[in-house]
C-alpha positions as a Markdown table, in Angstrom:
| # | Residue | x | y | z |
|---|---|---|---|---|
| 1 | Met | -151.0 | 9.4 | 85.2 |
| 2 | Gly | -152.4 | 8.1 | 88.5 |
| 3 | Ser | -150.7 | 9.7 | 91.5 |
| 4 | Leu | -148.9 | 12.2 | 89.2 |
| 5 | Ala | -151.8 | 14.7 | 88.9 |
| 6 | Thr | -150.5 | 18.2 | 88.4 |
| 7 | Cys | -152.5 | 19.6 | 91.3 |
| 8 | Asp | -150.9 | 17.0 | 93.6 |
| 9 | Leu | -147.5 | 17.8 | 92.3 |
| 10 | Cys | -148.1 | 21.5 | 92.9 |
| 11 | Asp | -149.2 | 20.8 | 96.5 |
| 12 | Ala | -146.1 | 18.7 | 97.1 |
| 13 | Gln | -143.8 | 21.3 | 95.6 |
| 14 | Ala | -145.4 | 24.4 | 97.0 |
| 15 | Ser | -142.4 | 25.2 | 99.1 |
| 16 | Asp | -139.9 | 25.1 | 96.2 |
| 17 | Leu | -138.6 | 28.6 | 95.9 |
| 18 | Gly | -135.5 | 27.8 | 93.9 |
| 19 | Gly | -137.1 | 27.3 | 90.5 |
| 20 | Ala | -136.6 | 23.5 | 90.3 |
| 21 | Phe | -140.4 | 23.2 | 89.9 |
| 22 | Arg | -142.3 | 25.5 | 87.5 |
| 23 | Val | -145.8 | 25.8 | 86.2 |
| 24 | Leu | -146.5 | 26.7 | 82.6 |
| 25 | Pro | -149.2 | 29.4 | 82.1 |
| 26 | Pro | -152.7 | 28.2 | 81.3 |
| 27 | Val | -152.7 | 29.4 | 77.7 |
| 28 | Phe | -152.3 | 26.0 | 75.9 |
| 29 | Arg | -155.1 | 24.0 | 74.2 |
| 30 | Asp | -155.2 | 20.3 | 74.1 |
| 31 | Phe | -155.2 | 18.7 | 70.6 |
| 32 | Gly | -154.0 | 15.1 | 70.9 |
| 33 | Ala | -155.8 | 11.9 | 72.0 |
| 34 | His | -153.9 | 11.8 | 75.3 |
| 35 | Gly | -154.9 | 14.6 | 77.6 |
| 36 | Ser | -152.5 | 13.4 | 80.3 |
| 37 | Phe | -148.8 | 12.7 | 79.6 |
| 38 | His | -145.4 | 13.1 | 81.1 |
| 39 | Gly | -141.8 | 12.5 | 80.2 |
| 40 | Glu | -138.3 | 13.8 | 80.0 |
| 41 | Val | -138.0 | 17.0 | 77.9 |
| 42 | Val | -136.3 | 17.4 | 74.5 |
| 43 | Thr | -136.3 | 21.1 | 73.4 |
| 44 | Ile | -136.4 | 22.9 | 70.1 |
| 45 | Lys | -136.1 | 26.6 | 69.4 |
| 46 | Cys | -137.4 | 27.5 | 66.0 |
| 47 | Phe | -139.5 | 30.3 | 64.4 |
| 48 | Glu | -142.0 | 29.5 | 61.6 |
| 49 | Asp | -139.9 | 26.6 | 60.4 |
| 50 | Asn | -140.7 | 23.1 | 61.5 |
| 51 | Ser | -137.7 | 21.3 | 59.9 |
| 52 | Leu | -136.3 | 20.3 | 63.4 |
| 53 | Val | -139.8 | 19.3 | 64.7 |
| 54 | Lys | -140.1 | 16.9 | 61.8 |
| 55 | Ala | -136.6 | 15.5 | 62.3 |
| 56 | Gln | -137.3 | 14.8 | 66.0 |
| 57 | Val | -140.8 | 13.2 | 65.7 |
| 58 | Asp | -139.3 | 10.9 | 63.0 |
| 59 | Gln | -136.9 | 9.6 | 65.7 |
| 60 | Pro | -137.7 | 7.2 | 68.5 |
| 61 | Gly | -139.4 | 9.3 | 71.3 |
| 62 | Leu | -138.7 | 6.8 | 74.1 |
| 63 | Gly | -141.6 | 8.2 | 76.1 |
| 64 | Arg | -140.1 | 11.7 | 76.1 |
| 65 | Val | -141.9 | 15.1 | 75.6 |
| 66 | Leu | -140.8 | 17.4 | 72.8 |
| 67 | Val | -141.2 | 21.1 | 73.9 |
| 68 | Val | -141.0 | 23.6 | 71.0 |
| 69 | Asp | -140.3 | 27.4 | 71.5 |
| 70 | Gly | -142.0 | 28.6 | 68.3 |
| 71 | Gly | -141.8 | 32.2 | 69.4 |
| 72 | Ser | -145.6 | 32.2 | 70.1 |
| 73 | Ser | -146.1 | 32.7 | 66.4 |
| 74 | Leu | -149.8 | 32.4 | 65.3 |
| 75 | Arg | -149.0 | 32.7 | 61.6 |
| 76 | Phe | -147.8 | 29.2 | 60.7 |
| 77 | Ala | -148.4 | 25.7 | 62.1 |
| 78 | Leu | -145.3 | 23.8 | 63.5 |
| 79 | Leu | -147.1 | 20.5 | 63.8 |
| 80 | Gly | -149.9 | 18.9 | 61.6 |
| 81 | Gly | -151.5 | 15.5 | 61.1 |
| 82 | Asn | -148.5 | 13.8 | 59.5 |
| 83 | Leu | -146.1 | 14.9 | 62.2 |
| 84 | Gly | -148.6 | 14.1 | 64.9 |
| 85 | Ala | -148.9 | 10.6 | 63.4 |
| 86 | Ala | -145.1 | 10.2 | 63.4 |
| 87 | Ala | -144.9 | 11.4 | 67.0 |
| 88 | Ala | -147.4 | 8.7 | 68.1 |
| 89 | Lys | -145.9 | 6.0 | 66.0 |
| 90 | Asn | -142.4 | 6.7 | 67.2 |
| 91 | Gly | -143.3 | 6.7 | 70.9 |
| 92 | Trp | -143.3 | 10.3 | 71.9 |
| 93 | Ala | -145.4 | 10.9 | 75.1 |
| 94 | Gly | -146.2 | 14.4 | 74.1 |
| 95 | Val | -145.5 | 17.5 | 72.0 |
| 96 | Val | -145.9 | 21.0 | 73.5 |
| 97 | Ile | -145.8 | 23.8 | 71.0 |
| 98 | Asp | -145.4 | 27.5 | 71.9 |
| 99 | Gly | -147.1 | 28.3 | 68.6 |
| 100 | Cys | -149.7 | 26.7 | 66.4 |
| 101 | Val | -150.8 | 23.3 | 65.0 |
| 102 | Arg | -153.0 | 22.4 | 62.1 |
| 103 | Asp | -155.1 | 19.3 | 61.0 |
| 104 | Val | -156.9 | 19.4 | 64.3 |
| 105 | Ala | -159.3 | 16.5 | 63.5 |
| 106 | Glu | -156.3 | 14.3 | 62.6 |
| 107 | Leu | -154.3 | 15.3 | 65.7 |
| 108 | Ala | -157.3 | 14.3 | 67.9 |
| 109 | Gly | -157.0 | 10.8 | 66.7 |
| 110 | His | -153.3 | 10.3 | 67.4 |
| 111 | Ala | -152.2 | 8.5 | 70.5 |
| 112 | Val | -150.0 | 11.2 | 71.8 |
| 113 | Gly | -150.4 | 14.3 | 74.0 |
| 114 | Ile | -150.4 | 17.5 | 72.0 |
| 115 | Arg | -150.6 | 21.0 | 73.4 |
| 116 | Ala | -150.3 | 24.3 | 71.5 |
| 117 | Leu | -151.5 | 27.9 | 71.7 |
| 118 | Ala | -153.9 | 27.6 | 68.8 |
| 119 | Cys | -154.5 | 26.2 | 65.4 |
| 120 | Val | -153.9 | 27.8 | 62.0 |
| 121 | Pro | -154.1 | 26.1 | 58.6 |
| 122 | Met | -150.9 | 27.7 | 57.1 |
| 123 | Pro | -147.9 | 25.3 | 56.9 |
| 124 | Thr | -144.3 | 26.5 | 57.6 |
| 125 | Thr | -141.5 | 27.0 | 55.1 |
| 126 | Lys | -138.6 | 24.6 | 55.4 |
| 127 | Arg | -135.4 | 26.6 | 55.9 |
| 128 | Gln | -133.6 | 24.0 | 58.0 |
| 129 | Glu | -133.2 | 26.6 | 60.8 |
| 130 | Gly | -133.5 | 26.2 | 64.5 |
| 131 | Gln | -131.7 | 24.8 | 67.5 |
| 132 | Leu | -132.0 | 21.4 | 69.2 |
| 133 | Asn | -131.6 | 20.7 | 73.0 |
| 134 | Val | -130.9 | 24.3 | 74.1 |
| 135 | Pro | -132.6 | 26.1 | 77.1 |
| 136 | Ile | -135.7 | 27.8 | 75.8 |
| 137 | Gln | -138.4 | 30.1 | 77.2 |
| 138 | Val | -142.0 | 29.0 | 76.8 |
| 139 | Gln | -144.5 | 31.8 | 77.8 |
| 140 | Gly | -141.8 | 33.3 | 80.0 |
| 141 | Val | -140.9 | 30.0 | 81.8 |
| 142 | Trp | -137.5 | 28.4 | 81.3 |
| 143 | Val | -137.5 | 24.9 | 79.9 |
| 144 | Arg | -134.2 | 22.9 | 79.7 |
| 145 | Pro | -133.3 | 19.7 | 78.0 |
| 146 | Gly | -133.6 | 16.9 | 80.6 |
| 147 | Asp | -136.4 | 18.6 | 82.6 |
| 148 | Trp | -139.5 | 16.5 | 83.2 |
| 149 | Leu | -142.9 | 17.7 | 82.0 |
| 150 | Tyr | -146.2 | 16.5 | 83.5 |
| 151 | Ala | -149.5 | 17.5 | 81.8 |
| 152 | Asp | -153.1 | 16.8 | 82.6 |
| 153 | Ala | -156.5 | 18.5 | 82.4 |
| 154 | Asp | -155.4 | 21.0 | 85.1 |
| 155 | Gly | -152.3 | 22.2 | 83.3 |
| 156 | Met | -148.6 | 21.5 | 82.8 |
| 157 | Val | -145.7 | 21.6 | 85.2 |
| 158 | Leu | -142.0 | 21.2 | 84.9 |
| 159 | Ser | -139.3 | 19.8 | 87.3 |
| 160 | Thr | -135.6 | 19.6 | 87.0 |
| 161 | His | -135.9 | 15.9 | 88.0 |
| 162 | Lys | -138.3 | 13.0 | 87.6 |
| 163 | Leu | -141.1 | 13.2 | 90.2 |
């Protein structure tokens, strides 16, 4: 990411009191091959059903970041090895899951950034439920379609515009 380190972005945005710049809590683990990534945000709101996640990673990512409000569920994985491979193949810069992933060894080999709360081996059911490109809350922080997410070893930050 070069000059787009999250610490530098926080230093530059420290006086932002209006909420255009936000920091995600440090509760996410890194699972993908790319520890640093950034891009425009696409959002999904779903709970224990990864139908929309699959539909999105199967589409061209165009360097964007998929942010999934999975309701912080630790019971089912919303992303696994096959979907991680699809995200990498289709050009997604990253996938951030407020929930779980599985197939950790496979995810580590995919050329995409992947962050999630934890891993669990249980797959989801497919009920075709969820919402695409709606404002979501991830660990209490609002994330909106079209925001920009920046991630590195120090954490993840969001901005209403490209930095």
